[in-house]
DRENPA-3360 file (N, C-alpha, C; in nm, 2 decimals, always signed):
BEGIN
1 = MPTIFSHV = +9.39/+9.90/+9.71/+9.34/+9.88/+9.54/+9.49/+9.82/+9.51 ~ +9.54/+9.77/+9.45/+9.66/+9.75/+9.36/+9.66/+9.88/+9.29 ~ +9.77/+9.89/+9.22/+9.79/+10.02/+9.13/+9.74/+9.95/+8.96 ~ +9.71/+10.05/+8.94/+9.66/+10.01/+8.75/+9.80/+9.90/+8.73 ~ +9.91/+9.98/+8.76/+10.01/+9.89/+8.63/+9.97/+9.69/+8.74 ~ +9.97/+9.71/+8.83/+9.99/+9.58/+8.87/+9.86/+9.48/+8.85 ~ +9.71/+9.55/+8.79/+9.62/+9.47/+8.81/+9.67/+9.45/+8.70 ~ +9.73/+9.46/+8.58/+9.79/+9.40/+8.47/+9.89/+9.28/+8.49;
9 = AVPLATSL = +9.93/+9.23/+8.58/+10.03/+9.15/+8.58/+9.94/+9.03/+8.51 ~ +9.86/+9.01/+8.65/+9.80/+8.82/+8.61/+9.73/+8.79/+8.43 ~ +9.66/+8.93/+8.36/+9.63/+8.87/+8.21/+9.74/+8.86/+8.15 ~ +9.91/+8.91/+8.22/+10.01/+8.94/+8.11/+10.04/+8.83/+8.13 ~ +10.10/+8.79/+8.24/+10.08/+8.68/+8.27/+10.10/+8.57/+8.23 ~ +9.94/+8.55/+8.21/+9.88/+8.43/+8.21/+9.86/+8.43/+8.04 ~ +9.91/+8.58/+7.95/+9.87/+8.57/+7.84/+9.96/+8.52/+7.80 ~ +10.11/+8.55/+7.84/+10.24/+8.51/+7.81/+10.28/+8.35/+7.83;
17 = GLGKIVSR = +10.22/+8.33/+7.90/+10.25/+8.21/+7.96/+10.16/+8.10/+7.86 ~ +10.03/+8.12/+7.81/+9.92/+8.04/+7.71/+10.02/+8.04/+7.61 ~ +10.11/+8.15/+7.50/+10.18/+8.15/+7.43/+10.14/+8.20/+7.29 ~ +10.15/+8.12/+7.19/+10.08/+8.15/+7.10/+9.93/+8.17/+7.05 ~ +9.86/+8.14/+7.11/+9.74/+8.10/+7.16/+9.65/+8.20/+7.18 ~ +9.72/+8.32/+7.21/+9.67/+8.45/+7.27/+9.71/+8.56/+7.19 ~ +9.63/+8.62/+7.09/+9.71/+8.68/+7.01/+9.71/+8.87/+7.09 ~ +9.83/+8.93/+7.01/+9.86/+9.04/+7.07/+9.72/+9.10/+7.13;
25 = RLLAFSAF = +9.62/+9.13/+7.02/+9.48/+9.19/+7.04/+9.42/+9.17/+7.18 ~ +9.38/+9.02/+7.15/+9.37/+9.00/+7.32/+9.46/+9.03/+7.39 ~ +9.59/+8.99/+7.43/+9.69/+9.04/+7.55/+9.57/+9.19/+7.60 ~ +9.60/+9.25/+7.48/+9.61/+9.44/+7.50/+9.43/+9.41/+7.59 ~ +9.31/+9.36/+7.51/+9.22/+9.36/+7.56/+9.17/+9.31/+7.76 ~ +9.29/+9.20/+7.73/+9.25/+9.16/+7.85/+9.34/+9.25/+7.93 ~ +9.41/+9.30/+7.88/+9.55/+9.40/+8.02/+9.37/+9.49/+8.05 ~ +9.33/+9.58/+7.93/+9.22/+9.68/+7.96/+9.09/+9.62/+8.08;
33 = CAVLPDFD = +9.09/+9.47/+8.04/+8.96/+9.45/+8.11/+9.02/+9.41/+8.26 ~ +9.15/+9.35/+8.29/+9.20/+9.39/+8.35/+9.19/+9.49/+8.51 ~ +9.15/+9.61/+8.44/+9.16/+9.76/+8.48/+9.01/+9.77/+8.52 ~ +8.89/+9.75/+8.43/+8.79/+9.78/+8.39/+8.71/+9.81/+8.52 ~ +8.69/+9.71/+8.61/+8.64/+9.71/+8.70/+8.68/+9.83/+8.78 ~ +8.74/+9.88/+8.77/+8.79/+10.02/+8.85/+8.69/+10.15/+8.77 ~ +8.64/+10.11/+8.67/+8.55/+10.22/+8.59/+8.42/+10.29/+8.71 ~ +8.43/+10.17/+8.81/+8.28/+10.20/+8.90/+8.32/+10.35/+8.96;
41 = TIGFKLGI = +8.49/+10.33/+8.96/+8.49/+10.52/+9.06/+8.38/+10.64/+8.99 ~ +8.38/+10.60/+8.86/+8.27/+10.71/+8.79/+8.18/+10.75/+8.91 ~ +8.12/+10.65/+8.93/+8.04/+10.68/+9.08/+8.05/+10.79/+9.12 ~ +8.17/+10.79/+9.20/+8.22/+10.93/+9.32/+8.17/+11.08/+9.26 ~ +8.20/+11.06/+9.13/+8.13/+11.15/+9.08/+7.99/+11.24/+9.08 ~ +7.92/+11.07/+9.03/+7.79/+11.09/+9.02/+7.71/+11.11/+9.17 ~ +7.77/+11.10/+9.23/+7.71/+11.10/+9.40/+7.64/+10.97/+9.45 ~ +7.69/+10.82/+9.37/+7.68/+10.75/+9.41/+7.79/+10.68/+9.54;
49 = SYASQWGH = +7.75/+10.61/+9.62/+7.79/+10.62/+9.74/+7.88/+10.49/+9.75 ~ +7.99/+10.48/+9.89/+8.08/+10.36/+9.83/+8.03/+10.23/+9.86 ~ +7.95/+10.26/+9.95/+7.88/+10.12/+10.02/+7.76/+10.03/+9.94 ~ +7.68/+10.15/+9.84/+7.64/+10.11/+9.71/+7.66/+9.95/+9.64 ~ +7.60/+9.90/+9.63/+7.65/+9.75/+9.48/+7.66/+9.86/+9.44 ~ +7.60/+9.97/+9.36/+7.67/+9.99/+9.22/+7.80/+10.12/+9.24 ~ +7.82/+10.11/+9.40/+7.94/+10.22/+9.40/+8.10/+10.14/+9.38 ~ +8.19/+10.25/+9.43/+8.30/+10.17/+9.42/+8.37/+10.03/+9.50;
57 = RGFTHSIT = +8.44/+9.90/+9.42/+8.38/+9.80/+9.43/+8.29/+9.70/+9.45 ~ +8.19/+9.75/+9.36/+8.05/+9.68/+9.39/+8.04/+9.58/+9.30 ~ +7.95/+9.61/+9.21/+7.91/+9.47/+9.08/+8.01/+9.50/+8.99 ~ +8.10/+9.58/+9.01/+8.21/+9.58/+8.93/+8.33/+9.49/+8.94 ~ +8.29/+9.47/+9.09/+8.41/+9.35/+9.15/+8.34/+9.25/+9.15 ~ +8.27/+9.20/+9.07/+8.16/+9.01/+9.15/+8.20/+8.93/+9.01 ~ +8.21/+8.79/+9.05/+8.26/+8.69/+8.97/+8.18/+8.70/+8.85 ~ +8.01/+8.77/+8.88/+7.93/+8.74/+8.79/+7.93/+8.85/+8.66;
65 = FAVAVALL = +8.01/+8.95/+8.72/+8.07/+9.09/+8.58/+8.13/+8.99/+8.50 ~ +8.27/+8.94/+8.61/+8.37/+8.86/+8.52/+8.33/+8.78/+8.42 ~ +8.18/+8.69/+8.48/+8.18/+8.62/+8.36/+8.11/+8.69/+8.26 ~ +8.05/+8.81/+8.29/+7.94/+8.86/+8.15/+8.07/+8.95/+8.15 ~ +8.14/+8.97/+8.14/+8.22/+9.08/+7.99/+8.31/+8.95/+7.95 ~ +8.33/+8.82/+7.99/+8.36/+8.74/+7.90/+8.29/+8.61/+7.87 ~ +8.17/+8.66/+7.85/+8.09/+8.58/+7.75/+8.05/+8.67/+7.65 ~ +8.06/+8.81/+7.65/+8.06/+8.95/+7.60/+8.15/+8.91/+7.46;
73 = AICFSRPL = +8.29/+8.94/+7.55/+8.40/+8.94/+7.41/+8.42/+8.82/+7.38 ~ +8.38/+8.70/+7.41/+8.38/+8.58/+7.26/+8.27/+8.64/+7.14 ~ +8.19/+8.72/+7.17/+8.12/+8.78/+7.02/+8.24/+8.88/+6.91 ~ +8.33/+8.87/+7.03/+8.45/+8.95/+6.94/+8.56/+8.87/+6.87 ~ +8.55/+8.71/+6.88/+8.67/+8.63/+6.90/+8.76/+8.65/+6.78 ~ +8.66/+8.71/+6.68/+8.71/+8.69/+6.52/+8.87/+8.84/+6.53 ~ +8.77/+8.89/+6.59/+8.83/+9.08/+6.57/+9.02/+9.04/+6.68 ~ +8.98/+8.95/+6.76/+9.04/+8.99/+6.88/+9.13/+8.83/+6.86;
81 = KSRAWVVF = +9.12/+8.79/+6.71/+9.19/+8.71/+6.66/+9.24/+8.59/+6.71 ~ +9.16/+8.51/+6.87/+9.20/+8.38/+6.91/+9.08/+8.25/+6.87 ~ +9.09/+8.19/+6.99/+8.98/+8.12/+6.92/+8.87/+8.15/+7.07 ~ +8.76/+8.09/+7.04/+8.61/+8.18/+7.19/+8.65/+8.11/+7.30 ~ +8.71/+8.03/+7.31/+8.73/+7.96/+7.48/+8.87/+8.04/+7.49 ~ +8.99/+8.05/+7.44/+9.05/+8.15/+7.50/+9.01/+8.29/+7.51 ~ +8.91/+8.34/+7.44/+8.88/+8.47/+7.44/+8.74/+8.46/+7.57 ~ +8.71/+8.41/+7.64/+8.62/+8.38/+7.73/+8.76/+8.37/+7.85;
89 = LLPFVAVV = +8.85/+8.28/+7.85/+8.96/+8.27/+7.95/+9.00/+8.38/+8.01 ~ +9.07/+8.46/+7.88/+9.21/+8.55/+7.94/+9.10/+8.66/+8.01 ~ +9.03/+8.75/+7.93/+8.92/+8.87/+8.00/+8.83/+8.80/+8.11 ~ +8.79/+8.68/+8.12/+8.70/+8.63/+8.25/+8.85/+8.64/+8.34 ~ +8.97/+8.57/+8.35/+9.07/+8.58/+8.41/+9.13/+8.72/+8.48 ~ +9.15/+8.80/+8.38/+9.18/+8.91/+8.41/+9.07/+9.05/+8.49 ~ +8.95/+8.95/+8.45/+8.82/+9.07/+8.54/+8.84/+9.03/+8.68 ~ +8.86/+8.91/+8.67/+8.80/+8.84/+8.85/+8.92/+8.87/+8.95;
97 = SHPLLDML = +9.06/+8.86/+8.83/+9.20/+8.88/+8.94/+9.19/+8.98/+9.02 ~ +9.10/+9.07/+8.93/+9.12/+9.22/+9.04/+9.05/+9.24/+9.11 ~ +8.94/+9.18/+9.19/+8.86/+9.18/+9.29/+8.91/+9.09/+9.35 ~ +8.97/+8.96/+9.34/+9.07/+8.92/+9.45/+9.19/+8.98/+9.48 ~ +9.26/+9.06/+9.39/+9.35/+9.11/+9.42/+9.31/+9.21/+9.56 ~ +9.22/+9.28/+9.49/+9.18/+9.42/+9.62/+9.12/+9.38/+9.74 ~ +9.04/+9.24/+9.78/+9.07/+9.15/+9.90/+9.21/+9.17/+9.96 ~ +9.32/+9.14/+9.86/+9.46/+9.13/+9.93/+9.49/+9.24/+9.94;
105 = TSGGLGVA = +9.39/+9.39/+9.96/+9.52/+9.52/+10.02/+9.47/+9.52/+10.12 ~ +9.51/+9.64/+10.20/+9.50/+9.68/+10.32/+9.40/+9.78/+10.40 ~ +9.33/+9.86/+10.27/+9.21/+9.91/+10.30/+9.08/+9.90/+10.18 ~ +9.01/+10.04/+10.24/+8.90/+10.03/+10.16/+8.78/+9.95/+10.21 ~ +8.66/+9.92/+10.16/+8.56/+9.83/+10.21/+8.56/+9.69/+10.19 ~ +8.64/+9.66/+10.14/+8.60/+9.55/+10.06/+8.55/+9.52/+9.98 ~ +8.51/+9.42/+9.89/+8.46/+9.38/+9.73/+8.33/+9.31/+9.74 ~ +8.24/+9.34/+9.66/+8.13/+9.26/+9.65/+8.11/+9.10/+9.59;
113 = LYWPYSNE = +8.21/+9.06/+9.57/+8.20/+8.91/+9.51/+8.14/+8.85/+9.44 ~ +8.02/+8.86/+9.50/+7.94/+8.73/+9.50/+7.78/+8.81/+9.47 ~ +7.78/+8.98/+9.41/+7.69/+9.03/+9.37/+7.60/+8.92/+9.26 ~ +7.53/+8.93/+9.26/+7.40/+8.99/+9.33/+7.37/+8.89/+9.44 ~ +7.43/+8.83/+9.42/+7.37/+8.74/+9.59/+7.40/+8.75/+9.67 ~ +7.50/+8.89/+9.71/+7.49/+8.95/+9.83/+7.60/+9.07/+9.81 ~ +7.55/+9.17/+9.87/+7.61/+9.24/+9.93/+7.75/+9.30/+9.99 ~ +7.74/+9.19/+10.02/+7.84/+9.23/+10.14/+7.97/+9.21/+10.10;
121 = RLFFEVRP = +8.06/+9.32/+10.17/+8.15/+9.33/+10.11/+8.29/+9.26/+10.17 ~ +8.38/+9.19/+10.11/+8.48/+9.05/+10.16/+8.63/+9.14/+10.13 ~ +8.69/+9.08/+10.22/+8.85/+9.08/+10.22/+8.89/+8.92/+10.28 ~ +9.05/+8.92/+10.17/+9.08/+8.81/+10.23/+9.14/+8.81/+10.41 ~ +9.16/+8.73/+10.48/+9.19/+8.69/+10.58/+9.35/+8.80/+10.64 ~ +9.43/+8.74/+10.57/+9.52/+8.81/+10.53/+9.53/+8.90/+10.44 ~ +9.60/+9.06/+10.44/+9.58/+9.14/+10.35/+9.69/+9.24/+10.31 ~ +9.80/+9.15/+10.28/+9.92/+9.23/+10.27/+10.02/+9.29/+10.12;
129 = IAVSPIRI = +9.90/+9.37/+10.02/+9.90/+9.46/+9.96/+9.85/+9.55/+10.01 ~ +9.94/+9.68/+10.04/+9.94/+9.79/+10.09/+9.86/+9.83/+9.99 ~ +9.76/+9.91/+10.03/+9.63/+9.96/+9.94/+9.69/+10.11/+9.89 ~ +9.71/+10.14/+9.72/+9.73/+10.20/+9.65/+9.65/+10.36/+9.70 ~ +9.76/+10.45/+9.68/+9.66/+10.61/+9.64/+9.65/+10.65/+9.57 ~ +9.58/+10.67/+9.52/+9.46/+10.70/+9.43/+9.51/+10.84/+9.37 ~ +9.57/+10.96/+9.44/+9.65/+11.03/+9.36/+9.76/+11.03/+9.30 ~ +9.80/+11.07/+9.23/+9.96/+11.08/+9.13/+10.08/+11.07/+9.17;
137 = ANFFTERG = +10.03/+11.16/+9.27/+10.14/+11.29/+9.39/+10.17/+11.22/+9.50 ~ +10.07/+11.16/+9.48/+10.12/+11.04/+9.64/+10.21/+10.91/+9.62 ~ +10.21/+10.87/+9.50/+10.31/+10.80/+9.41/+10.47/+10.80/+9.47 ~ +10.49/+10.90/+9.47/+10.63/+10.97/+9.49/+10.69/+11.03/+9.67 ~ +10.65/+10.96/+9.73/+10.63/+10.94/+9.85/+10.67/+10.83/+9.93 ~ +10.69/+10.82/+10.10/+10.72/+10.70/+10.12/+10.63/+10.59/+10.11 ~ +10.48/+10.65/+10.09/+10.39/+10.59/+10.12/+10.35/+10.49/+10.00 ~ +10.40/+10.59/+9.90/+10.38/+10.54/+9.75/+10.49/+10.41/+9.75;
145 = WRVIKSEL = +10.58/+10.45/+9.75/+10.71/+10.31/+9.79/+10.68/+10.17/+9.83 ~ +10.63/+10.20/+9.98/+10.56/+10.09/+10.02/+10.45/+10.00/+9.95 ~ +10.41/+10.08/+9.88/+10.26/+10.02/+9.77/+10.36/+9.93/+9.68 ~ +10.44/+10.02/+9.62/+10.54/+9.93/+9.49/+10.60/+9.84/+9.55 ~ +10.67/+9.81/+9.69/+10.72/+9.69/+9.69/+10.63/+9.58/+9.77 ~ +10.52/+9.62/+9.80/+10.44/+9.52/+9.87/+10.37/+9.46/+9.66 ~ +10.34/+9.55/+9.60/+10.27/+9.48/+9.51/+10.43/+9.41/+9.42 ~ +10.52/+9.44/+9.39/+10.65/+9.33/+9.37/+10.65/+9.22/+9.46;
153 = LWVWLPSV = +10.62/+9.23/+9.54/+10.67/+9.06/+9.61/+10.56/+8.99/+9.63 ~ +10.37/+9.07/+9.64/+10.23/+9.00/+9.65/+10.16/+8.98/+9.51 ~ +10.23/+9.10/+9.35/+10.15/+9.03/+9.27/+10.23/+9.01/+9.16 ~ +10.33/+9.08/+9.17/+10.41/+9.07/+9.03/+10.54/+8.93/+9.01 ~ +10.60/+8.91/+9.20/+10.64/+8.78/+9.19/+10.53/+8.66/+9.12 ~ +10.45/+8.59/+9.25/+10.34/+8.51/+9.16/+10.33/+8.50/+9.02 ~ +10.32/+8.62/+9.00/+10.24/+8.64/+8.85/+10.36/+8.60/+8.74 ~ +10.51/+8.63/+8.76/+10.61/+8.61/+8.71/+10.65/+8.43/+8.73;
161 = ILLFTLRG = +10.60/+8.39/+8.82/+10.57/+8.23/+8.90/+10.49/+8.19/+8.82 ~ +10.37/+8.21/+8.77/+10.25/+8.19/+8.66/+10.29/+8.19/+8.56 ~ +10.39/+8.31/+8.52/+10.42/+8.26/+8.36/+10.48/+8.15/+8.32 ~ +10.58/+8.14/+8.39/+10.68/+7.98/+8.40/+10.60/+7.86/+8.42 ~ +10.50/+7.87/+8.52/+10.48/+7.73/+8.58/+10.40/+7.68/+8.41 ~ +10.28/+7.79/+8.30/+10.22/+7.76/+8.25/+10.31/+7.72/+8.11 ~ +10.46/+7.83/+8.12/+10.50/+7.75/+7.99/+10.60/+7.63/+8.00 ~ +10.60/+7.61/+8.14/+10.63/+7.44/+8.16/+10.55/+7.41/+8.11;
169 = MRK = +10.39/+7.43/+8.15/+10.33/+7.33/+8.10/+10.28/+7.26/+7.97 ~ +10.29/+7.38/+7.89/+10.28/+7.42/+7.77/+10.37/+7.28/+7.66 ~ +10.55/+7.30/+7.73/+10.64/+7.18/+7.67/+10.62/+7.02/+7.75;
% end
């Protein structure tokens, strides 16, 4: 998986690119939504198998989960201080970007993108992002530096391009 920092790149770029229609609250909520799929790691502590549909990169890494979170978010349009369609769009993009980025990594079992229709774990054919170490201490190693470099190239650079593309489209 990309690091928790890089999972927020897509909703951050999308929010900033869309401009004033995205409130600061919605921006913060969308950043939270970008890391929400990895809350499934609690399953490790509960004895849930990684390969289970309820395990890591299972149902929380699906398009269905992204739609469900986005639909639920609409209920909070007022507190998030944005229009309902924007409150649907940003959390959806944030959540669905998470498994798509995970599908670009070099490790793990893949993601159950099409759950509940299929529990098959998927990767993209090209997987240029170095899988992130789970322990923080491992970031201060050669492997950690490789992860950061690959994320700068394959997550942050495209996100910056997205930001400026959206800003250009607004004008």
